[in-house]
PDB file of N, H, CA, C and O in Angstrom:
ATOM      1  N   UNK A   1       0.842  -1.172   0.000  1.00  0.00           N
ATOM      2  CA  UNK A   1       0.000   0.000   0.000  1.00  0.00           C
ATOM      3  C   UNK A   1       0.890   1.238   0.000  1.00  0.00           C
ATOM      4  O   UNK A   1       0.950   1.987   0.976  1.00  0.00           O
ATOM      5  N   UNK A   2       1.557   1.425  -1.088  1.00  0.00           N
ATOM      6  H   UNK A   2       1.509   0.818  -1.880  1.00  0.00           H
ATOM      7  CA  UNK A   2       2.482   2.546  -1.232  1.00  0.00           C
ATOM      8  C   UNK A   2       1.756   3.883  -1.083  1.00  0.00           C
ATOM      9  O   UNK A   2       0.633   4.062  -1.554  1.00  0.00           O
ATOM     10  N   UNK A   3       2.438   4.814  -0.411  1.00  0.00           N
ATOM     11  H   UNK A   3       3.350   4.669  -0.029  1.00  0.00           H
ATOM     12  CA  UNK A   3       1.930   6.173  -0.218  1.00  0.00           C
ATOM     13  C   UNK A   3       0.671   6.240   0.648  1.00  0.00           C
ATOM     14  O   UNK A   3      -0.091   7.202   0.550  1.00  0.00           O
ATOM     15  N   UNK A   4       0.449   5.261   1.469  1.00  0.00           N
ATOM     16  H   UNK A   4       1.068   4.479   1.548  1.00  0.00           H
ATOM     17  CA  UNK A   4      -0.690   5.246   2.388  1.00  0.00           C
ATOM     18  C   UNK A   4      -0.179   5.462   3.812  1.00  0.00           C
ATOM     19  O   UNK A   4       0.930   5.056   4.160  1.00  0.00           O
ATOM     20  N   UNK A   5      -1.005   6.104   4.617  1.00  0.00           N
ATOM     21  H   UNK A   5      -1.905   6.434   4.335  1.00  0.00           H
ATOM     22  CA  UNK A   5      -0.666   6.228   6.030  1.00  0.00           C
ATOM     23  C   UNK A   5      -0.958   4.894   6.716  1.00  0.00           C
ATOM     24  O   UNK A   5      -1.645   4.035   6.163  1.00  0.00           O
ATOM     25  N   UNK A   6      -0.436   4.739   7.904  1.00  0.00           N
ATOM     26  H   UNK A   6       0.122   5.437   8.353  1.00  0.00           H
ATOM     27  CA  UNK A   6      -0.713   3.525   8.678  1.00  0.00           C
ATOM     28  C   UNK A   6      -2.212   3.360   8.886  1.00  0.00           C
ATOM     29  O   UNK A   6      -2.733   2.249   8.791  1.00  0.00           O
ATOM     30  N   UNK A   7      -2.900   4.446   9.166  1.00  0.00           N
ATOM     31  H   UNK A   7      -2.476   5.349   9.243  1.00  0.00           H
ATOM     32  CA  UNK A   7      -4.343   4.389   9.381  1.00  0.00           C
ATOM     33  C   UNK A   7      -5.076   3.972   8.104  1.00  0.00           C
ATOM     34  O   UNK A   7      -6.026   3.191   8.167  1.00  0.00           O
ATOM     35  N   UNK A   8      -4.650   4.479   6.960  1.00  0.00           N
ATOM     36  H   UNK A   8      -3.879   5.113   6.909  1.00  0.00           H
ATOM     37  CA  UNK A   8      -5.266   4.079   5.697  1.00  0.00           C
ATOM     38  C   UNK A   8      -5.052   2.598   5.405  1.00  0.00           C
ATOM     39  O   UNK A   8      -5.954   1.925   4.905  1.00  0.00           O
ATOM     40  N   UNK A   9      -3.875   2.096   5.713  1.00  0.00           N
ATOM     41  H   UNK A   9      -3.143   2.642   6.120  1.00  0.00           H
ATOM     42  CA  UNK A   9      -3.607   0.666   5.524  1.00  0.00           C
ATOM     43  C   UNK A   9      -4.476  -0.158   6.469  1.00  0.00           C
ATOM     44  O   UNK A   9      -5.050  -1.170   6.066  1.00  0.00           O
ATOM     45  N   UNK A  10      -4.575   0.275   7.730  1.00  0.00           N
ATOM     46  H   UNK A  10      -4.109   1.097   8.058  1.00  0.00           H
ATOM     47  CA  UNK A  10      -5.419  -0.443   8.693  1.00  0.00           C
ATOM     48  C   UNK A  10      -6.875  -0.448   8.224  1.00  0.00           C
ATOM     49  O   UNK A  10      -7.534  -1.486   8.267  1.00  0.00           O
ATOM     50  N   UNK A  11      -7.379   0.702   7.779  1.00  0.00           N
ATOM     51  H   UNK A  11      -6.844   1.546   7.744  1.00  0.00           H
ATOM     52  CA  UNK A  11      -8.760   0.757   7.283  1.00  0.00           C
ATOM     53  C   UNK A  11      -8.962  -0.176   6.089  1.00  0.00           C
ATOM     54  O   UNK A  11     -10.007  -0.816   5.974  1.00  0.00           O
ATOM     55  N   UNK A  12      -7.971  -0.257   5.202  1.00  0.00           N
ATOM     56  H   UNK A  12      -7.122   0.263   5.296  1.00  0.00           H
ATOM     57  CA  UNK A  12      -8.071  -1.170   4.057  1.00  0.00           C
ATOM     58  C   UNK A  12      -8.124  -2.618   4.540  1.00  0.00           C
ATOM     59  O   UNK A  12      -8.900  -3.420   4.020  1.00  0.00           O
ATOM     60  N   UNK A  13      -7.309  -2.949   5.526  1.00  0.00           N
ATOM     61  H   UNK A  13      -6.679  -2.298   5.949  1.00  0.00           H
ATOM     62  CA  UNK A  13      -7.318  -4.312   6.087  1.00  0.00           C
ATOM     63  C   UNK A  13      -8.667  -4.617   6.731  1.00  0.00           C
ATOM     64  O   UNK A  13      -9.203  -5.712   6.564  1.00  0.00           O
ATOM     65  N   UNK A  14      -9.209  -3.660   7.457  1.00  0.00           N
ATOM     66  H   UNK A  14      -8.774  -2.770   7.592  1.00  0.00           H
ATOM     67  CA  UNK A  14     -10.540  -3.862   8.045  1.00  0.00           C
ATOM     68  C   UNK A  14     -11.587  -4.067   6.954  1.00  0.00           C
ATOM     69  O   UNK A  14     -12.500  -4.879   7.105  1.00  0.00           O
ATOM     70  N   UNK A  15     -11.450  -3.331   5.864  1.00  0.00           N
ATOM     71  H   UNK A  15     -10.708  -2.671   5.742  1.00  0.00           H
ATOM     72  CA  UNK A  15     -12.385  -3.490   4.751  1.00  0.00           C
ATOM     73  C   UNK A  15     -12.344  -4.889   4.164  1.00  0.00           C
ATOM     74  O   UNK A  15     -13.389  -5.463   3.857  1.00  0.00           O
ATOM     75  N   UNK A  16     -11.159  -5.438   4.006  1.00  0.00           N
ATOM     76  H   UNK A  16     -10.311  -4.972   4.255  1.00  0.00           H
ATOM     77  CA  UNK A  16     -11.022  -6.805   3.496  1.00  0.00           C
ATOM     78  C   UNK A  16     -11.604  -7.795   4.507  1.00  0.00           C
ATOM     79  O   UNK A  16     -12.310  -8.729   4.127  1.00  0.00           O
ATOM     80  N   UNK A  17     -11.313  -7.594   5.772  1.00  0.00           N
ATOM     81  H   UNK A  17     -10.739  -6.835   6.081  1.00  0.00           H
ATOM     82  CA  UNK A  17     -11.863  -8.478   6.807  1.00  0.00           C
ATOM     83  C   UNK A  17     -13.389  -8.445   6.767  1.00  0.00           C
ATOM     84  O   UNK A  17     -14.045  -9.485   6.826  1.00  0.00           O
ATOM     85  N   UNK A  18     -13.941  -7.241   6.666  1.00  0.00           N
ATOM     86  H   UNK A  18     -13.408  -6.396   6.618  1.00  0.00           H
ATOM     87  CA  UNK A  18     -15.409  -7.111   6.613  1.00  0.00           C
ATOM     88  C   UNK A  18     -15.977  -7.829   5.399  1.00  0.00           C
ATOM     89  O   UNK A  18     -16.997  -8.511   5.500  1.00  0.00           O
ATOM     90  N   UNK A  19     -15.332  -7.683   4.267  1.00  0.00           N
ATOM     91  H   UNK A  19     -14.503  -7.130   4.184  1.00  0.00           H
ATOM     92  CA  UNK A  19     -15.784  -8.324   3.028  1.00  0.00           C
ATOM     93  C   UNK A  19     -15.910  -9.837   3.189  1.00  0.00           C
ATOM     94  O   UNK A  19     -16.837 -10.446   2.657  1.00  0.00           O
ATOM     95  N   UNK A  20     -14.978 -10.440   3.923  1.00  0.00           N
ATOM     96  H   UNK A  20     -14.224  -9.945   4.355  1.00  0.00           H
ATOM     97  CA  UNK A  20     -14.967 -11.896   4.096  1.00  0.00           C
ATOM     98  C   UNK A  20     -15.565 -12.352   5.425  1.00  0.00           C
ATOM     99  O   UNK A  20     -15.488 -13.533   5.763  1.00  0.00           O
ATOM    100  N   UNK A  21     -16.154 -11.436   6.173  1.00  0.00           N
ATOM    101  H   UNK A  21     -16.217 -10.477   5.898  1.00  0.00           H
ATOM    102  CA  UNK A  21     -16.818 -11.805   7.427  1.00  0.00           C
ATOM    103  C   UNK A  21     -15.864 -12.140   8.558  1.00  0.00           C
ATOM    104  O   UNK A  21     -16.233 -12.844   9.499  1.00  0.00           O
ATOM    105  N   UNK A  22     -14.637 -11.640   8.471  1.00  0.00           N
ATOM    106  H   UNK A  22     -14.338 -11.069   7.707  1.00  0.00           H
ATOM    107  CA  UNK A  22     -13.642 -11.898   9.511  1.00  0.00           C
ATOM    108  C   UNK A  22     -13.738 -10.822  10.576  1.00  0.00           C
ATOM    109  O   UNK A  22     -13.776  -9.633  10.256  1.00  0.00           O
ATOM    110  N   UNK A  23     -13.777 -11.222  11.826  1.00  0.00           N
ATOM    111  H   UNK A  23     -13.746 -12.187  12.086  1.00  0.00           H
ATOM    112  CA  UNK A  23     -13.814 -10.275  12.937  1.00  0.00           C
ATOM    113  C   UNK A  23     -12.386 -10.009  13.408  1.00  0.00           C
ATOM    114  O   UNK A  23     -11.534 -10.896  13.355  1.00  0.00           O
ATOM    115  N   UNK A  24     -12.129  -8.791  13.867  1.00  0.00           N
ATOM    116  H   UNK A  24     -12.821  -8.070  13.910  1.00  0.00           H
ATOM    117  CA  UNK A  24     -10.783  -8.347  14.222  1.00  0.00           C
ATOM    118  C   UNK A  24     -10.715  -7.954  15.690  1.00  0.00           C
ATOM    119  O   UNK A  24     -11.624  -7.319  16.224  1.00  0.00           O
ATOM    120  N   UNK A  25      -9.616  -8.345  16.332  1.00  0.00           N
ATOM    121  H   UNK A  25      -8.877  -8.861  15.898  1.00  0.00           H
ATOM    122  CA  UNK A  25      -9.318  -7.919  17.695  1.00  0.00           C
ATOM    123  C   UNK A  25      -7.971  -7.209  17.676  1.00  0.00           C
ATOM    124  O   UNK A  25      -6.973  -7.793  17.253  1.00  0.00           O
ATOM    125  N   UNK A  26      -7.929  -5.957  18.127  1.00  0.00           N
ATOM    126  H   UNK A  26      -8.740  -5.483  18.470  1.00  0.00           H
ATOM    127  CA  UNK A  26      -6.658  -5.238  18.239  1.00  0.00           C
ATOM    128  C   UNK A  26      -5.980  -5.658  19.528  1.00  0.00           C
ATOM    129  O   UNK A  26      -6.632  -5.803  20.562  1.00  0.00           O
ATOM    130  N   UNK A  27      -4.680  -5.852  19.467  1.00  0.00           N
ATOM    131  H   UNK A  27      -4.150  -5.735  18.626  1.00  0.00           H
ATOM    132  CA  UNK A  27      -3.925  -6.345  20.611  1.00  0.00           C
ATOM    133  C   UNK A  27      -2.612  -5.572  20.693  1.00  0.00           C
ATOM    134  O   UNK A  27      -1.745  -5.732  19.834  1.00  0.00           O
ATOM    135  N   UNK A  28      -2.458  -4.737  21.717  1.00  0.00           N
ATOM    136  H   UNK A  28      -3.163  -4.607  22.415  1.00  0.00           H
ATOM    137  CA  UNK A  28      -1.251  -3.932  21.881  1.00  0.00           C
ATOM    138  C   UNK A  28      -0.630  -4.257  23.233  1.00  0.00           C
ATOM    139  O   UNK A  28      -1.245  -4.036  24.276  1.00  0.00           O
ATOM    140  N   UNK A  29       0.589  -4.780  23.209  1.00  0.00           N
ATOM    141  H   UNK A  29       1.088  -4.959  22.361  1.00  0.00           H
ATOM    142  CA  UNK A  29       1.255  -5.150  24.455  1.00  0.00           C
ATOM    143  C   UNK A  29       2.655  -4.596  24.596  1.00  0.00           C
ATOM    144  O   UNK A  29       3.324  -4.868  25.593  1.00  0.00           O
ATOM    145  N   UNK A  30       3.116  -3.825  23.625  1.00  0.00           N
ATOM    146  H   UNK A  30       2.573  -3.603  22.816  1.00  0.00           H
ATOM    147  CA  UNK A  30       4.468  -3.312  23.714  1.00  0.00           C
ATOM    148  C   UNK A  30       4.562  -1.985  22.978  1.00  0.00           C
ATOM    149  O   UNK A  30       4.091  -1.851  21.849  1.00  0.00           O
ATOM    150  N   UNK A  31       5.175  -1.009  23.631  1.00  0.00           N
ATOM    151  H   UNK A  31       5.558  -1.117  24.549  1.00  0.00           H
ATOM    152  CA  UNK A  31       5.357   0.293  23.001  1.00  0.00           C
ATOM    153  C   UNK A  31       6.386   0.225  21.888  1.00  0.00           C
ATOM    154  O   UNK A  31       6.274   0.939  20.892  1.00  0.00           O
ATOM    155  N   UNK A  32       7.363  -0.607  22.046  1.00  0.00           N
ATOM    156  H   UNK A  32       7.454  -1.188  22.856  1.00  0.00           H
ATOM    157  CA  UNK A  32       8.426  -0.723  21.065  1.00  0.00           C
ATOM    158  C   UNK A  32       8.584  -2.184  20.655  1.00  0.00           C
ATOM    159  O   UNK A  32       8.564  -3.085  21.494  1.00  0.00           O
ATOM    160  N   UNK A  33       8.737  -2.396  19.377  1.00  0.00           N
ATOM    161  H   UNK A  33       8.753  -1.664  18.696  1.00  0.00           H
ATOM    162  CA  UNK A  33       8.917  -3.764  18.891  1.00  0.00           C
ATOM    163  C   UNK A  33       9.897  -3.755  17.732  1.00  0.00           C
ATOM    164  O   UNK A  33      10.124  -2.728  17.093  1.00  0.00           O
ATOM    165  N   UNK A  34      10.466  -4.908  17.479  1.00  0.00           N
ATOM    166  H   UNK A  34      10.282  -5.743  17.998  1.00  0.00           H
ATOM    167  CA  UNK A  34      11.307  -5.066  16.297  1.00  0.00           C
ATOM    168  C   UNK A  34      10.753  -6.254  15.515  1.00  0.00           C
ATOM    169  O   UNK A  34       9.685  -6.766  15.849  1.00  0.00           O
ATOM    170  N   UNK A  35      11.440  -6.685  14.513  1.00  0.00           N
ATOM    171  H   UNK A  35      12.308  -6.269  14.241  1.00  0.00           H
ATOM    172  CA  UNK A  35      10.937  -7.777  13.689  1.00  0.00           C
ATOM    173  C   UNK A  35      10.870  -9.100  14.434  1.00  0.00           C
ATOM    174  O   UNK A  35      10.231 -10.039  13.959  1.00  0.00           O
ATOM    175  N   UNK A  36      11.512  -9.195  15.586  1.00  0.00           N
ATOM    176  H   UNK A  36      12.031  -8.432  15.972  1.00  0.00           H
ATOM    177  CA  UNK A  36      11.481 -10.425  16.373  1.00  0.00           C
ATOM    178  C   UNK A  36      10.330 -10.430  17.368  1.00  0.00           C
ATOM    179  O   UNK A  36      10.095 -11.442  18.027  1.00  0.00           O
ATOM    180  N   UNK A  37       9.612  -9.328  17.490  1.00  0.00           N
ATOM    181  H   UNK A  37       9.802  -8.505  16.954  1.00  0.00           H
ATOM    182  CA  UNK A  37       8.507  -9.248  18.450  1.00  0.00           C
ATOM    183  C   UNK A  37       8.794  -8.209  19.508  1.00  0.00           C
ATOM    184  O   UNK A  37       9.515  -7.240  19.270  1.00  0.00           O
ATOM    185  N   UNK A  38       8.230  -8.418  20.666  1.00  0.00           N
ATOM    186  H   UNK A  38       7.644  -9.205  20.860  1.00  0.00           H
ATOM    187  CA  UNK A  38       8.341  -7.435  21.741  1.00  0.00           C
ATOM    188  C   UNK A  38       9.775  -7.316  22.255  1.00  0.00           C
ATOM    189  O   UNK A  38      10.459  -8.314  22.477  1.00  0.00           O
ATOM    190  N   UNK A  39      10.207  -6.077  22.435  1.00  0.00           N
ATOM    191  H   UNK A  39       9.651  -5.266  22.255  1.00  0.00           H
ATOM    192  CA  UNK A  39      11.507  -5.870  23.057  1.00  0.00           C
ATOM    193  C   UNK A  39      11.368  -5.186  24.403  1.00  0.00           C
ATOM    194  O   UNK A  39      12.352  -5.020  25.124  1.00  0.00           O
ATOM    195  N   UNK A  40      10.153  -4.788  24.744  1.00  0.00           N
ATOM    196  H   UNK A  40       9.353  -4.923  24.158  1.00  0.00           H
ATOM    197  CA  UNK A  40       9.868  -4.229  26.063  1.00  0.00           C
ATOM    198  C   UNK A  40       8.418  -4.573  26.376  1.00  0.00           C
ATOM    199  O   UNK A  40       7.532  -4.192  25.612  1.00  0.00           O
ATOM    200  N   UNK A  41       8.148  -5.266  27.451  1.00  0.00           N
ATOM    201  H   UNK A  41       8.869  -5.575  28.072  1.00  0.00           H
ATOM    202  CA  UNK A  41       6.826  -5.853  27.670  1.00  0.00           C
ATOM    203  C   UNK A  41       5.753  -4.915  28.211  1.00  0.00           C
ATOM    204  O   UNK A  41       4.734  -5.395  28.708  1.00  0.00           O
ATOM    205  N   UNK A  42       5.935  -3.619  28.138  1.00  0.00           N
ATOM    206  H   UNK A  42       6.762  -3.229  27.734  1.00  0.00           H
ATOM    207  CA  UNK A  42       4.896  -2.690  28.579  1.00  0.00           C
ATOM    208  C   UNK A  42       4.715  -1.597  27.536  1.00  0.00           C
ATOM    209  O   UNK A  42       5.562  -1.419  26.661  1.00  0.00           O
ATOM    210  N   UNK A  43       3.616  -0.871  27.630  1.00  0.00           N
ATOM    211  H   UNK A  43       2.928  -1.016  28.341  1.00  0.00           H
ATOM    212  CA  UNK A  43       3.282   0.113  26.621  1.00  0.00           C
ATOM    213  C   UNK A  43       3.703   1.523  26.981  1.00  0.00           C
ATOM    214  O   UNK A  43       3.458   2.438  26.195  1.00  0.00           O
ATOM    215  N   UNK A  44       4.316   1.740  28.113  1.00  0.00           N
ATOM    216  H   UNK A  44       4.515   0.996  28.751  1.00  0.00           H
ATOM    217  CA  UNK A  44       4.670   3.098  28.542  1.00  0.00           C
ATOM    218  C   UNK A  44       6.158   3.375  28.514  1.00  0.00           C
ATOM    219  O   UNK A  44       6.659   4.109  29.366  1.00  0.00           O
ATOM    220  N   UNK A  45       6.862   2.823  27.582  1.00  0.00           N
ATOM    221  H   UNK A  45       6.455   2.226  26.890  1.00  0.00           H
ATOM    222  CA  UNK A  45       8.319   2.975  27.527  1.00  0.00           C
ATOM    223  C   UNK A  45       8.744   4.169  26.669  1.00  0.00           C
ATOM    224  O   UNK A  45       8.092   4.506  25.681  1.00  0.00           O
ATOM    225  N   UNK A  46       9.835   4.790  27.061  1.00  0.00           N
ATOM    226  H   UNK A  46      10.365   4.517  27.864  1.00  0.00           H
ATOM    227  CA  UNK A  46      10.451   5.843  26.251  1.00  0.00           C
ATOM    228  C   UNK A  46       9.543   7.031  26.050  1.00  0.00           C
ATOM    229  O   UNK A  46       8.982   7.568  27.005  1.00  0.00           O
ATOM    230  N   UNK A  47       9.399   7.441  24.794  1.00  0.00           N
ATOM    231  H   UNK A  47       9.855   7.004  24.019  1.00  0.00           H
ATOM    232  CA  UNK A  47       8.604   8.612  24.474  1.00  0.00           C
ATOM    233  C   UNK A  47       7.104   8.348  24.530  1.00  0.00           C
ATOM    234  O   UNK A  47       6.311   9.287  24.455  1.00  0.00           O
ATOM    235  N   UNK A  48       6.709   7.107  24.658  1.00  0.00           N
ATOM    236  H   UNK A  48       7.352   6.345  24.719  1.00  0.00           H
ATOM    237  CA  UNK A  48       5.287   6.751  24.706  1.00  0.00           C
ATOM    238  C   UNK A  48       4.839   6.747  26.158  1.00  0.00           C
ATOM    239  O   UNK A  48       5.263   5.906  26.951  1.00  0.00           O
ATOM    240  N   UNK A  49       3.972   7.700  26.494  1.00  0.00           N
ATOM    241  H   UNK A  49       3.628   8.383  25.850  1.00  0.00           H
ATOM    242  CA  UNK A  49       3.504   7.843  27.873  1.00  0.00           C
ATOM    243  C   UNK A  49       2.177   7.111  28.073  1.00  0.00           C
ATOM    244  O   UNK A  49       1.502   6.734  27.115  1.00  0.00           O
ATOM    245  N   UNK A  50       1.830   6.925  29.326  1.00  0.00           N
ATOM    246  H   UNK A  50       2.378   7.231  30.105  1.00  0.00           H
ATOM    247  CA  UNK A  50       0.537   6.325  29.665  1.00  0.00           C
ATOM    248  C   UNK A  50      -0.595   7.146  29.067  1.00  0.00           C
ATOM    249  O   UNK A  50      -1.551   6.586  28.531  1.00  0.00           O
ATOM    250  N   UNK A  51      -0.498   8.460  29.154  1.00  0.00           N
ATOM    251  H   UNK A  51       0.279   8.916  29.590  1.00  0.00           H
ATOM    252  CA  UNK A  51      -1.539   9.343  28.627  1.00  0.00           C
ATOM    253  C   UNK A  51      -1.697   9.183  27.119  1.00  0.00           C
ATOM    254  O   UNK A  51      -2.815   9.173  26.603  1.00  0.00           O
ATOM    255  N   UNK A  52      -0.569   9.059  26.412  1.00  0.00           N
ATOM    256  H   UNK A  52       0.339   9.068  26.831  1.00  0.00           H
ATOM    257  CA  UNK A  52      -0.640   8.856  24.960  1.00  0.00           C
ATOM    258  C   UNK A  52      -1.284   7.515  24.625  1.00  0.00           C
ATOM    259  O   UNK A  52      -2.062   7.410  23.677  1.00  0.00           O
ATOM    260  N   UNK A  53      -0.958   6.509  25.398  1.00  0.00           N
ATOM    261  H   UNK A  53      -0.326   6.595  26.168  1.00  0.00           H
ATOM    262  CA  UNK A  53      -1.537   5.183  25.180  1.00  0.00           C
ATOM    263  C   UNK A  53      -3.053   5.233  25.357  1.00  0.00           C
ATOM    264  O   UNK A  53      -3.797   4.744  24.507  1.00  0.00           O
ATOM    265  N   UNK A  54      -3.508   5.823  26.459  1.00  0.00           N
ATOM    266  H   UNK A  54      -2.903   6.221  27.149  1.00  0.00           H
ATOM    267  CA  UNK A  54      -4.956   5.937  26.709  1.00  0.00           C
ATOM    268  C   UNK A  54      -5.633   6.778  25.627  1.00  0.00           C
ATOM    269  O   UNK A  54      -6.713   6.430  25.149  1.00  0.00           O
ATOM    270  N   UNK A  55      -5.003   7.871  25.248  1.00  0.00           N
ATOM    271  H   UNK A  55      -4.126   8.154  25.636  1.00  0.00           H
ATOM    272  CA  UNK A  55      -5.565   8.744  24.222  1.00  0.00           C
ATOM    273  C   UNK A  55      -5.706   8.004  22.887  1.00  0.00           C
ATOM    274  O   UNK A  55      -6.703   8.168  22.184  1.00  0.00           O
ATOM    275  N   UNK A  56      -4.720   7.204  22.549  1.00  0.00           N
ATOM    276  H   UNK A  56      -3.910   7.070  23.120  1.00  0.00           H
ATOM    277  CA  UNK A  56      -4.785   6.430  21.303  1.00  0.00           C
ATOM    278  C   UNK A  56      -5.957   5.452  21.331  1.00  0.00           C
ATOM    279  O   UNK A  56      -6.681   5.330  20.343  1.00  0.00           O
ATOM    280  N   UNK A  57      -6.150   4.760  22.442  1.00  0.00           N
ATOM    281  H   UNK A  57      -5.561   4.859  23.244  1.00  0.00           H
ATOM    282  CA  UNK A  57      -7.282   3.831  22.549  1.00  0.00           C
ATOM    283  C   UNK A  57      -8.603   4.583  22.453  1.00  0.00           C
ATOM    284  O   UNK A  57      -9.556   4.083  21.855  1.00  0.00           O
ATOM    285  N   UNK A  58      -8.671   5.776  23.034  1.00  0.00           N
ATOM    286  H   UNK A  58      -7.897   6.182  23.520  1.00  0.00           H
ATOM    287  CA  UNK A  58      -9.897   6.569  22.947  1.00  0.00           C
ATOM    288  C   UNK A  58     -10.190   6.968  21.508  1.00  0.00           C
ATOM    289  O   UNK A  58     -11.342   6.927  21.075  1.00  0.00           O
ATOM    290  N   UNK A  59      -9.149   7.358  20.757  1.00  0.00           N
ATOM    291  H   UNK A  59      -8.213   7.392  21.109  1.00  0.00           H
ATOM    292  CA  UNK A  59      -9.339   7.705  19.348  1.00  0.00           C
ATOM    293  C   UNK A  59      -9.795   6.492  18.534  1.00  0.00           C
ATOM    294  O   UNK A  59     -10.691   6.599  17.697  1.00  0.00           O
ATOM    295  N   UNK A  60      -9.177   5.352  18.782  1.00  0.00           N
ATOM    296  H   UNK A  60      -8.448   5.265  19.462  1.00  0.00           H
ATOM    297  CA  UNK A  60      -9.557   4.124  18.066  1.00  0.00           C
ATOM    298  C   UNK A  60     -11.007   3.753  18.395  1.00  0.00           C
ATOM    299  O   UNK A  60     -11.785   3.409  17.506  1.00  0.00           O
ATOM    300  N   UNK A  61     -11.354   3.828  19.669  1.00  0.00           N
ATOM    301  H   UNK A  61     -10.722   4.107  20.391  1.00  0.00           H
ATOM    302  CA  UNK A  61     -12.720   3.499  20.082  1.00  0.00           C
ATOM    303  C   UNK A  61     -13.732   4.412  19.399  1.00  0.00           C
ATOM    304  O   UNK A  61     -14.753   3.940  18.898  1.00  0.00           O
ATOM    305  N   UNK A  62     -13.460   5.707  19.376  1.00  0.00           N
ATOM    306  H   UNK A  62     -12.631   6.090  19.783  1.00  0.00           H
ATOM    307  CA  UNK A  62     -14.375   6.659  18.745  1.00  0.00           C
ATOM    308  C   UNK A  62     -14.474   6.412  17.237  1.00  0.00           C
ATOM    309  O   UNK A  62     -15.565   6.450  16.669  1.00  0.00           O
ATOM    310  N   UNK A  63     -13.348   6.163  16.602  1.00  0.00           N
ATOM    311  H   UNK A  63     -12.461   6.132  17.063  1.00  0.00           H
ATOM    312  CA  UNK A  63     -13.326   5.984  15.150  1.00  0.00           C
ATOM    313  C   UNK A  63     -14.093   4.738  14.708  1.00  0.00           C
ATOM    314  O   UNK A  63     -14.784   4.769  13.690  1.00  0.00           O
ATOM    315  N   UNK A  64     -13.980   3.659  15.452  1.00  0.00           N
ATOM    316  H   UNK A  64     -13.419   3.634  16.280  1.00  0.00           H
ATOM    317  CA  UNK A  64     -14.550   2.371  15.014  1.00  0.00           C
ATOM    318  C   UNK A  64     -15.754   1.918  15.841  1.00  0.00           C
ATOM    319  O   UNK A  64     -16.143   0.753  15.765  1.00  0.00           O
ATOM    320  N   UNK A  65     -16.341   2.801  16.616  1.00  0.00           N
ATOM    321  H   UNK A  65     -16.025   3.747  16.678  1.00  0.00           H
ATOM    322  CA  UNK A  65     -17.433   2.392  17.517  1.00  0.00           C
ATOM    323  C   UNK A  65     -18.637   1.802  16.785  1.00  0.00           C
ATOM    324  O   UNK A  65     -19.382   1.019  17.374  1.00  0.00           O
ATOM    325  N   UNK A  66     -18.841   2.152  15.539  1.00  0.00           N
ATOM    326  H   UNK A  66     -18.235   2.788  15.061  1.00  0.00           H
ATOM    327  CA  UNK A  66     -19.977   1.618  14.782  1.00  0.00           C
ATOM    328  C   UNK A  66     -19.568   0.554  13.769  1.00  0.00           C
ATOM    329  O   UNK A  66     -20.367   0.166  12.915  1.00  0.00           O
ATOM    330  N   UNK A  67     -18.331   0.085  13.862  1.00  0.00           N
ATOM    331  H   UNK A  67     -17.683   0.400  14.555  1.00  0.00           H
ATOM    332  CA  UNK A  67     -17.827  -0.914  12.922  1.00  0.00           C
ATOM    333  C   UNK A  67     -17.815  -2.280  13.615  1.00  0.00           C
ATOM    334  O   UNK A  67     -16.974  -2.533  14.477  1.00  0.00           O
ATOM    335  N   UNK A  68     -18.736  -3.145  13.242  1.00  0.00           N
ATOM    336  H   UNK A  68     -19.419  -2.940  12.542  1.00  0.00           H
ATOM    337  CA  UNK A  68     -18.829  -4.439  13.923  1.00  0.00           C
ATOM    338  C   UNK A  68     -17.800  -5.461  13.432  1.00  0.00           C
ATOM    339  O   UNK A  68     -17.824  -6.614  13.863  1.00  0.00           O
ATOM    340  N   UNK A  69     -16.907  -5.056  12.544  1.00  0.00           N
ATOM    341  H   UNK A  69     -16.888  -4.120  12.194  1.00  0.00           H
ATOM    342  CA  UNK A  69     -15.782  -5.924  12.172  1.00  0.00           C
ATOM    343  C   UNK A  69     -14.743  -5.915  13.269  1.00  0.00           C
ATOM    344  O   UNK A  69     -14.122  -6.942  13.542  1.00  0.00           O
ATOM    345  N   UNK A  70     -14.542  -4.771  13.905  1.00  0.00           N
ATOM    346  H   UNK A  70     -15.047  -3.936  13.684  1.00  0.00           H
ATOM    347  CA  UNK A  70     -13.618  -4.641  15.040  1.00  0.00           C
ATOM    348  C   UNK A  70     -14.408  -4.963  16.299  1.00  0.00           C
ATOM    349  O   UNK A  70     -15.214  -4.153  16.757  1.00  0.00           O
ATOM    350  N   UNK A  71     -14.176  -6.139  16.855  1.00  0.00           N
ATOM    351  H   UNK A  71     -13.521  -6.796  16.483  1.00  0.00           H
ATOM    352  CA  UNK A  71     -15.015  -6.618  17.948  1.00  0.00           C
ATOM    353  C   UNK A  71     -14.392  -6.510  19.320  1.00  0.00           C
ATOM    354  O   UNK A  71     -15.098  -6.621  20.322  1.00  0.00           O
ATOM    355  N   UNK A  72     -13.065  -6.293  19.399  1.00  0.00           N
ATOM    356  H   UNK A  72     -12.491  -6.202  18.586  1.00  0.00           H
ATOM    357  CA  UNK A  72     -12.414  -6.228  20.718  1.00  0.00           C
ATOM    358  C   UNK A  72     -11.089  -5.505  20.604  1.00  0.00           C
ATOM    359  O   UNK A  72     -10.478  -5.438  19.538  1.00  0.00           O
ATOM    360  N   UNK A  73     -10.660  -4.958  21.750  1.00  0.00           N
ATOM    361  H   UNK A  73     -11.157  -5.012  22.616  1.00  0.00           H
ATOM    362  CA  UNK A  73      -9.353  -4.317  21.846  1.00  0.00           C
ATOM    363  C   UNK A  73      -8.728  -4.775  23.149  1.00  0.00           C
ATOM    364  O   UNK A  73      -9.392  -4.819  24.184  1.00  0.00           O
ATOM    365  N   UNK A  74      -7.445  -5.116  23.095  1.00  0.00           N
ATOM    366  H   UNK A  74      -6.906  -5.080  22.254  1.00  0.00           H
ATOM    367  CA  UNK A  74      -6.751  -5.607  24.277  1.00  0.00           C
ATOM    368  C   UNK A  74      -5.403  -4.907  24.395  1.00  0.00           C
ATOM    369  O   UNK A  74      -4.678  -4.785  23.407  1.00  0.00           O
ATOM    370  N   UNK A  75      -5.070  -4.459  25.567  1.00  0.00           N
ATOM    371  H   UNK A  75      -5.659  -4.558  26.370  1.00  0.00           H
ATOM    372  CA  UNK A  75      -3.782  -3.850  25.823  1.00  0.00           C
ATOM    373  C   UNK A  75      -3.423  -4.061  27.285  1.00  0.00           C
ATOM    374  O   UNK A  75      -4.301  -4.106  28.147  1.00  0.00           O
ATOM    375  N   UNK A  76      -2.170  -4.185  27.554  1.00  0.00           N
ATOM    376  H   UNK A  76      -1.457  -4.148  26.854  1.00  0.00           H
ATOM    377  CA  UNK A  76      -1.738  -4.391  28.934  1.00  0.00           C
ATOM    378  C   UNK A  76      -1.225  -3.134  29.525  1.00  0.00           C
ATOM    379  O   UNK A  76      -0.816  -3.120  30.686  1.00  0.00           O
TER     380      UNK A  76
END
């Protein structure tokens, strides 16, 4: 998805999931990750604060509150 924002790519993925009846659960457990997976097991590391984490979940909740393809969100 060249020249797309992360949000545009996510929306496209949700669209494909909806088309095929696949339900989606967002799962965030690490503020920083590399290609091997989690490198720090919490979401409040470095420049990412607790407030930013909560604010991001609030934005996601507001944006997708009427989208029944996104059925759950999980974060530690």
